[in-house]
NUFI-213582 format. One line per field, with one value per atom (N, C-alpha, C, O): residue in three letters; x, z, y; atom name. Coordinates in nm, 3 decimals, padded with zeros to 5 digits, always signed. Atoms other than C-alpha are relative to their C-alpha. Layout:
! residues N
r = [Ala,...]
x = [X,...]
z = [Z,...]
y = [Y,...]
a = [CA,...]
END
This chain:
! residues 102
r = [Met,Met,Met,Met,Arg,Arg,Arg,Arg,Ala,Ala,Ala,Ala,Val,Val,Val,Val,Met,Met,Met,Met,Leu,Leu,Leu,Leu,Ala,Ala,Ala,Ala,Ser,Ser,Ser,Ser,Leu,Leu,Leu,Leu,Phe,Phe,Phe,Phe,Leu,Leu,Leu,Leu,Leu,Leu,Leu,Leu,Ala,Ala,Ala,Ala,Gly,Gly,Gly,Gly,Cys,Cys,Cys,Cys,Ser,Ser,Ser,Ser,Gly,Gly,Gly,Gly,Asn,Asn,Asn,Asn,Glu,Glu,Glu,Glu,Arg,Arg,Arg,Arg,Glu,Glu,Glu,Glu,Ser,Ser,Ser,Ser,Ala,Ala,Ala,Ala,Ala,Ala,Ala,Ala,Leu,Leu,Leu,Leu,Ala,Ala,Ala,Ala,Phe,Phe,Phe,Phe,Tyr,Tyr,Tyr,Tyr,Gly,Gly,Gly,Gly,Asp,Asp,Asp,Asp,Ala,Ala,Ala,Ala,Glu,Glu,Glu,Glu,Gln,Gln,Gln,Gln,Cys,Cys,Cys,Cys,Leu,Leu,Leu,Leu,Phe,Phe,Phe,Phe,Asn,Asn,Asn,Asn,Val,Val,Val,Val,Arg,Arg,Arg,Arg,Glu,Glu,Glu,Glu,Gly,Gly,Gly,Gly,Ala,Ala,Ala,Ala,Lys,Lys,Lys,Lys,Phe,Phe,Phe,Phe,Glu,Glu,Glu,Glu,Thr,Thr,Thr,Thr,Ser,Ser,Ser,Ser,Pro,Pro,Pro,Pro,Asn,Asn,Asn,Asn,Cys,Cys,Cys,Cys,Arg,Arg,Arg,Arg,His,His,His,His,Leu,Leu,Leu,Leu,Lys,Lys,Lys,Lys,Thr,Thr,Thr,Thr,Ser,Ser,Ser,Ser,Ser,Ser,Ser,Ser,Gln,Gln,Gln,Gln,Arg,Arg,Arg,Arg,Tyr,Tyr,Tyr,Tyr,Ile,Ile,Ile,Ile,Asn,Asn,Asn,Asn,Ala,Ala,Ala,Ala,Gly,Gly,Gly,Gly,Gly,Gly,Gly,Gly,Gln,Gln,Gln,Gln,Thr,Thr,Thr,Thr,Lys,Lys,Lys,Lys,Gly,Gly,Gly,Gly,Glu,Glu,Glu,Glu,Asp,Asp,Asp,Asp,Glu,Glu,Glu,Glu,Lys,Lys,Lys,Lys,Ser,Ser,Ser,Ser,Ala,Ala,Ala,Ala,Leu,Leu,Leu,Leu,Ile,Ile,Ile,Ile,Ala,Ala,Ala,Ala,Glu,Glu,Glu,Glu,Arg,Arg,Arg,Arg,Gly,Gly,Gly,Gly,Arg,Arg,Arg,Arg,Thr,Thr,Thr,Thr,Met,Met,Met,Met,Ala,Ala,Ala,Ala,Trp,Trp,Trp,Trp,Met,Met,Met,Met,Ala,Ala,Ala,Ala,Leu,Leu,Leu,Leu,Ala,Ala,Ala,Ala,Ile,Ile,Ile,Ile,Ser,Ser,Ser,Ser,Ala,Ala,Ala,Ala,Thr,Thr,Thr,Thr,Gly,Gly,Gly,Gly,Asp,Asp,Asp,Asp,Pro,Pro,Pro,Pro,Thr,Thr,Thr,Thr,Ile,Ile,Ile,Ile,Ser,Ser,Ser,Ser,Leu,Leu,Leu,Leu,Trp,Trp,Trp,Trp]
x = [-00.024,-00.917,+00.128,+00.065,-00.039,-00.637,-00.014,+00.055,+00.029,-00.817,-00.110,-00.211,+00.108,-01.018,+00.095,+00.064,-00.101,-00.707,+00.076,+00.097,-00.071,-00.532,-00.138,-00.126,+00.104,-00.912,+00.000,-00.040,+00.032,-00.879,+00.162,+00.187,-00.153,-00.524,-00.012,+00.018,+00.059,-00.649,-00.042,+00.006,+00.093,-00.888,+00.025,-00.039,-00.112,-00.611,+00.034,+00.026,-00.094,-00.439,-00.064,-00.009,+00.105,-00.737,+00.028,+00.022,-00.002,-00.678,+00.031,-00.029,-00.147,-00.418,+00.033,+00.028,-00.089,-00.253,+00.159,+00.244,-00.079,+00.022,+00.133,+00.112,-00.048,+00.323,+00.106,+00.151,-00.052,+00.523,-00.047,+00.046,+00.162,+00.191,-00.033,-00.031,+00.060,+00.074,+00.137,+00.116,-00.098,+00.471,+00.022,+00.090,+00.004,+00.433,-00.140,-00.120,+00.079,+00.132,-00.010,-00.051,-00.061,+00.266,+00.092,+00.097,-00.121,+00.578,-00.078,-00.020,+00.070,+00.322,-00.117,-00.130,+00.029,+00.115,+00.061,+00.010,-00.089,+00.394,+00.081,+00.142,-00.064,+00.511,-00.093,-00.061,+00.105,+00.179,-00.025,-00.060,+00.016,+00.160,+00.052,+00.026,-00.093,+00.482,-00.005,+00.049,-00.043,+00.442,-00.117,-00.093,+00.088,+00.106,+00.008,-00.058,-00.023,+00.288,+00.103,+00.088,-00.132,+00.573,-00.053,+00.019,+00.081,+00.295,-00.052,-00.044,+00.027,+00.147,+00.093,+00.073,-00.076,+00.445,+00.165,+00.269,-00.074,+00.626,+00.136,+00.123,-00.099,+01.002,+00.042,+00.002,+00.035,+01.077,+00.085,+00.047,-00.085,+01.370,-00.100,-00.075,+00.050,+01.120,-00.131,-00.170,+00.178,+00.768,+00.030,+00.126,+00.053,+00.695,+00.008,+00.112,-00.023,+00.612,+00.115,+00.152,-00.093,+00.880,+00.093,+00.160,-00.137,+01.137,-00.026,+00.064,+00.008,+00.977,-00.016,-00.043,-00.034,+01.005,+00.084,+00.053,-00.089,+01.302,+00.034,+00.126,+00.008,+01.170,-00.144,-00.142,+00.034,+00.906,+00.054,+00.011,-00.060,+01.095,+00.111,+00.166,-00.112,+01.311,-00.057,+00.009,+00.086,+01.031,-00.064,-00.066,+00.006,+00.932,+00.120,+00.099,-00.101,+01.282,+00.018,+00.081,-00.038,+01.300,-00.082,-00.046,+00.060,+00.971,+00.006,-00.050,-00.038,+01.127,-00.018,-00.020,-00.027,+01.118,+00.098,+00.206,-00.121,+01.315,+00.079,+00.194,-00.074,+01.390,-00.061,-00.164,+00.056,+01.382,-00.146,-00.237,+00.111,+01.089,-00.091,-00.200,+00.124,+00.878,-00.131,-00.135,+00.159,+00.524,-00.021,+00.020,-00.022,+00.461,-00.147,-00.143,+00.101,+00.140,+00.133,+00.209,-00.086,+00.365,+00.111,+00.085,-00.070,+00.665,-00.010,+00.074,+00.047,+00.415,-00.078,-00.139,+00.088,+00.270,+00.107,+00.102,-00.091,+00.591,+00.089,+00.156,-00.115,+00.755,-00.089,-00.034,+00.094,+00.461,+00.006,-00.015,-00.085,+00.595,+00.114,+00.142,-00.169,+00.941,-00.027,+00.028,-00.001,+00.813,-00.073,-00.043,+00.040,+00.621,+00.073,+00.081,-00.125,+00.906,+00.076,+00.079,-00.081,+01.138,-00.064,+00.021,+00.017,+00.897,-00.041,-00.037,-00.035,+00.859,+00.126,+00.145,-00.110,+01.181,+00.066,+00.189,-00.025,+01.195,-00.075,-00.045,+00.048,+00.980,+00.019,+00.016,-00.134,+01.148,+00.112,+00.121,-00.144,+01.495,-00.075,-00.034,+00.015,+01.296,-00.102,-00.116,+00.087,+01.040,-00.151,-00.265,+00.118,+00.810,-00.134,-00.103,+00.107,+00.461,-00.079,-00.163,+00.056,+00.399,+00.103,+00.071,-00.113,+00.750,-00.053,-00.102,+00.069,+00.651,+00.153,+00.231,-00.139,+00.952,-00.029,+00.062,+00.055,+00.751,-00.086,-00.155]
z = [+00.107,-00.420,+00.068,+00.111,-00.064,-00.268,+00.086,+00.101,-00.057,-00.040,-00.095,-00.055,+00.126,-00.363,-00.076,-00.135,+00.088,-00.534,+00.097,+00.042,-00.058,-00.217,+00.004,-00.025,+00.038,-00.200,-00.096,-00.094,+00.135,-00.547,+00.038,+00.051,-00.087,-00.421,+00.046,+00.012,-00.118,-00.159,-00.110,-00.132,+00.056,-00.387,-00.096,-00.130,+00.156,-00.688,+00.113,+00.079,-00.047,-00.369,+00.096,+00.179,-00.080,-00.243,+00.173,+00.245,-00.140,+00.112,+00.056,+00.110,-00.030,+00.180,+00.120,+00.180,-00.127,+00.499,-00.045,+00.043,+00.027,+00.322,+00.065,+00.035,-00.007,+00.462,-00.108,-00.114,+00.098,+00.163,-00.085,-00.165,+00.112,-00.111,+00.106,+00.051,-00.089,+00.207,-00.042,-00.104,+00.068,+00.156,-00.164,-00.225,+00.169,-00.215,+00.000,-00.041,+00.040,-00.224,+00.072,+00.038,-00.052,+00.020,-00.056,-00.040,+00.054,-00.185,-00.127,-00.172,+00.135,-00.524,+00.032,-00.046,-00.010,-00.375,+00.072,+00.086,-00.025,-00.244,-00.139,-00.141,+00.086,-00.592,-00.112,-00.206,+00.081,-00.744,+00.041,-00.048,-00.044,-00.512,-00.008,+00.004,+00.020,-00.588,-00.152,-00.198,+00.194,-01.002,-00.018,-00.076,-00.046,-00.895,+00.019,-00.019,-00.088,-00.682,-00.182,-00.250,+00.143,-01.018,-00.110,-00.198,+00.097,-01.237,-00.042,-00.140,-00.050,-01.058,+00.060,+00.137,+00.013,-01.086,+00.118,+00.099,-00.078,-00.732,-00.077,-00.156,+00.039,-00.787,+00.081,+00.197,-00.029,-00.711,+00.143,+00.238,-00.149,-00.402,+00.079,+00.198,-00.099,-00.240,+00.071,+00.186,-00.031,-00.265,+00.129,+00.139,-00.134,+00.051,-00.073,-00.098,+00.097,-00.146,-00.085,-00.105,+00.078,-00.359,+00.118,+00.121,-00.085,-00.043,+00.079,+00.134,-00.111,+00.152,-00.130,-00.084,+00.066,-00.162,+00.108,+00.166,-00.038,+00.000,+00.129,+00.166,-00.142,+00.344,-00.068,-00.027,+00.031,+00.189,-00.138,-00.139,+00.056,-00.068,+00.090,+00.069,-00.080,+00.201,+00.078,+00.145,-00.128,+00.423,-00.146,-00.122,+00.106,+00.084,-00.050,-00.084,+00.035,+00.016,+00.128,+00.111,-00.113,+00.421,-00.001,+00.029,-00.001,+00.361,-00.038,+00.016,+00.095,+00.074,-00.102,-00.192,+00.170,-00.215,-00.057,-00.003,+00.056,-00.460,+00.030,+00.065,-00.053,-00.392,-00.122,-00.184,+00.133,-00.630,+00.083,+00.011,-00.040,-00.374,-00.018,+00.023,-00.043,-00.412,-00.091,-00.203,+00.039,-00.485,-00.148,-00.139,+00.141,-00.875,+00.035,-00.008,-00.058,-00.728,+00.074,+00.002,-00.121,-00.474,-00.149,-00.223,+00.126,-00.771,-00.092,-00.106,+00.124,-01.061,+00.083,+00.032,-00.102,-00.768,+00.023,+00.014,-00.020,-00.680,-00.132,-00.157,+00.172,-01.060,-00.039,-00.086,+00.034,-01.100,+00.063,+00.017,-00.080,-00.815,-00.020,+00.016,+00.011,-00.937,-00.174,-00.215,+00.169,-01.331,+00.028,-00.060,-00.072,-01.134,+00.004,-00.063,-00.056,-00.957,-00.111,-00.132,+00.089,-01.250,-00.084,-00.149,+00.021,-01.444,+00.071,-00.005,-00.063,-01.203,+00.050,+00.088,+00.029,-01.180,-00.135,-00.145,+00.124,-01.538,-00.033,-00.109,-00.013,-01.517,+00.069,+00.021,-00.117,-01.226,-00.094,-00.118,+00.076,-01.460,-00.107,-00.134,+00.142,-01.768,-00.013,-00.101,-00.016,-01.635,-00.100,-00.088,+00.103,-01.908,+00.068,+00.108,-00.073,-01.749,-00.105,-00.082,+00.115,-02.125,-00.041,-00.137,+00.056,-02.174,+00.058,+00.169,-00.022,-02.202,-00.043,-00.134,-00.001,-02.160,-00.118,-00.180,+00.144,-02.438,-00.026,-00.120]
y = [+00.054,+00.138,-00.109,-00.205,+00.082,-00.069,-00.093,-00.193,+00.152,-00.262,-00.043,-00.102,+00.090,-00.369,-00.066,-00.169,+00.040,-00.426,-00.167,-00.276,+00.093,-00.650,-00.129,-00.248,+00.145,-00.846,-00.090,-00.207,+00.090,-00.940,-00.116,-00.236,+00.102,-01.084,-00.096,-00.211,+00.163,-01.294,-00.105,-00.216,+00.103,-01.435,-00.098,-00.197,+00.025,-01.496,-00.131,-00.249,+00.095,-01.669,-00.137,-00.210,+00.094,-01.894,+00.004,-00.096,+00.006,-01.772,-00.112,-00.205,+00.156,-02.018,+00.005,-00.103,-00.035,-01.861,-00.051,-00.034,-00.012,-01.949,+00.071,+00.188,-00.129,-01.752,+00.036,+00.151,-00.078,-01.743,+00.003,-00.001,-00.018,-01.717,+00.162,+00.273,-00.173,-01.395,+00.121,+00.226,-00.090,-01.237,+00.006,+00.088,-00.040,-01.270,+00.122,+00.237,-00.071,-01.104,+00.233,+00.344,-00.132,-00.821,+00.097,+00.219,-00.052,-00.778,+00.043,+00.142,+00.003,-00.771,+00.140,+00.234,-00.131,-00.512,+00.155,+00.266,-00.132,-00.283,+00.078,+00.185,-00.061,-00.253,+00.066,+00.138,+00.005,-00.243,+00.159,+00.237,-00.134,+00.099,+00.085,+00.205,-00.142,+00.205,+00.049,+00.149,-00.006,+00.165,+00.162,+00.268,-00.114,+00.394,+00.145,+00.242,-00.125,+00.637,+00.053,+00.154,-00.066,+00.691,+00.048,+00.095,+00.041,+00.692,+00.167,+00.240,-00.118,+00.986,+00.108,+00.202,-00.120,+01.157,+00.015,+00.079,-00.030,+01.082,-00.100,-00.193,+00.093,+00.953,-00.110,-00.109,+00.160,+00.594,+00.015,-00.053,+00.026,+00.679,+00.071,+00.053,-00.077,+00.900,-00.084,-00.100,+00.102,+00.673,-00.086,-00.163,+00.074,+00.526,-00.143,-00.204,+00.180,+00.169,-00.011,-00.127,+00.078,+00.165,-00.005,-00.108,+00.020,+00.238,-00.123,-00.186,+00.136,-00.054,-00.121,-00.232,+00.125,-00.298,-00.072,-00.176,+00.118,-00.407,-00.077,-00.151,+00.125,-00.539,-00.054,-00.170,+00.080,-00.665,-00.183,-00.298,+00.055,-00.851,-00.110,-00.218,+00.113,-00.981,-00.067,-00.147,+00.061,-01.100,-00.128,-00.248,+00.115,-01.308,-00.142,-00.259,+00.073,-01.441,-00.061,-00.165,+00.091,-01.567,-00.111,-00.225,+00.106,-01.725,-00.123,-00.218,+00.109,-01.957,+00.028,-00.055,-00.067,-01.741,+00.017,+00.042,+00.049,-01.784,-00.087,-00.064,+00.076,-02.122,-00.160,-00.185,+00.187,-02.526,-00.013,-00.053,+00.065,-02.579,+00.073,+00.032,-00.073,-02.301,-00.045,-00.096,+00.047,-02.369,+00.144,+00.260,-00.081,-02.196,+00.134,+00.250,-00.133,-01.965,+00.091,+00.156,-00.140,-01.735,+00.037,+00.131,-00.012,-01.777,+00.152,+00.241,-00.048,-01.594,+00.143,+00.238,-00.128,-01.344,+00.132,+00.254,-00.111,-01.228,+00.052,+00.152,-00.058,-01.254,+00.188,+00.288,-00.076,-01.003,+00.148,+00.261,-00.127,-00.783,+00.098,+00.212,-00.029,-00.778,+00.112,+00.215,-00.046,-00.705,+00.164,+00.246,-00.120,-00.376,+00.082,+00.185,-00.095,-00.255,+00.030,+00.151,-00.047,-00.257,+00.042,+00.103,-00.104,-00.088,+00.132,+00.229,-00.130,+00.196,+00.042,+00.158,-00.071,+00.222,+00.010,+00.018,-00.058,+00.289,+00.079,+00.170,-00.170,+00.524,+00.131,+00.245,-00.108,+00.729,+00.033,+00.154,-00.052,+00.734,+00.092,+00.205,-00.054,+00.825,+00.129,+00.214,-00.125,+01.055,-00.044,+00.000,+00.044,+00.894,-00.078,-00.190,+00.093,+00.749,-00.098,-00.185,+00.113,+00.593,-00.080,-00.151,+00.058,+00.437,-00.152,-00.171,+00.162,+00.016,-00.080,-00.051,+00.075,-00.230,-00.119,-00.176,+00.110,-00.481,+00.052,+00.013]
a = [N,CA,C,O,N,CA,C,O,N,CA,C,O,N,CA,C,O,N,CA,C,O,N,CA,C,O,N,CA,C,O,N,CA,C,O,N,CA,C,O,N,CA,C,O,N,CA,C,O,N,CA,C,O,N,CA,C,O,N,CA,C,O,N,CA,C,O,N,CA,C,O,N,CA,C,O,N,CA,C,O,N,CA,C,O,N,CA,C,O,N,CA,C,O,N,CA,C,O,N,CA,C,O,N,CA,C,O,N,CA,C,O,N,CA,C,O,N,CA,C,O,N,CA,C,O,N,CA,C,O,N,CA,C,O,N,CA,C,O,N,CA,C,O,N,CA,C,O,N,CA,C,O,N,CA,C,O,N,CA,C,O,N,CA,C,O,N,CA,C,O,N,CA,C,O,N,CA,C,O,N,CA,C,O,N,CA,C,O,N,CA,C,O,N,CA,C,O,N,CA,C,O,N,CA,C,O,N,CA,C,O,N,CA,C,O,N,CA,C,O,N,CA,C,O,N,CA,C,O,N,CA,C,O,N,CA,C,O,N,CA,C,O,N,CA,C,O,N,CA,C,O,N,CA,C,O,N,CA,C,O,N,CA,C,O,N,CA,C,O,N,CA,C,O,N,CA,C,O,N,CA,C,O,N,CA,C,O,N,CA,C,O,N,CA,C,O,N,CA,C,O,N,CA,C,O,N,CA,C,O,N,CA,C,O,N,CA,C,O,N,CA,C,O,N,CA,C,O,N,CA,C,O,N,CA,C,O,N,CA,C,O,N,CA,C,O,N,CA,C,O,N,CA,C,O,N,CA,C,O,N,CA,C,O,N,CA,C,O,N,CA,C,O,N,CA,C,O,N,CA,C,O,N,CA,C,O,N,CA,C,O,N,CA,C,O,N,CA,C,O,N,CA,C,O,N,CA,C,O,N,CA,C,O,N,CA,C,O,N,CA,C,O,N,CA,C,O,N,CA,C,O,N,CA,C,O,N,CA,C,O,N,CA,C,O,N,CA,C,O,N,CA,C,O,N,CA,C,O]
END
């Protein structure tokens, strides 16, 4: 299932080869998997995908993410990843997989 999601993300990104976009997609993919793990009962602190978020987010920042000159596509992909990461943390903290932040 992860392969299908990543393939759709690459189509969304247009396969541009842009390092920042690639890093944003990797962060988004890790955040999505983290959210799936937590919804299945894993704790945020112990999920390998959640623990990897620090590395993948740093890769995105090192590639020029979160700067004024950043392209909108990469920023939106990364923002979706951040939203999923926060949602995973909230679910893990409450233990309620049906919680909604909005």
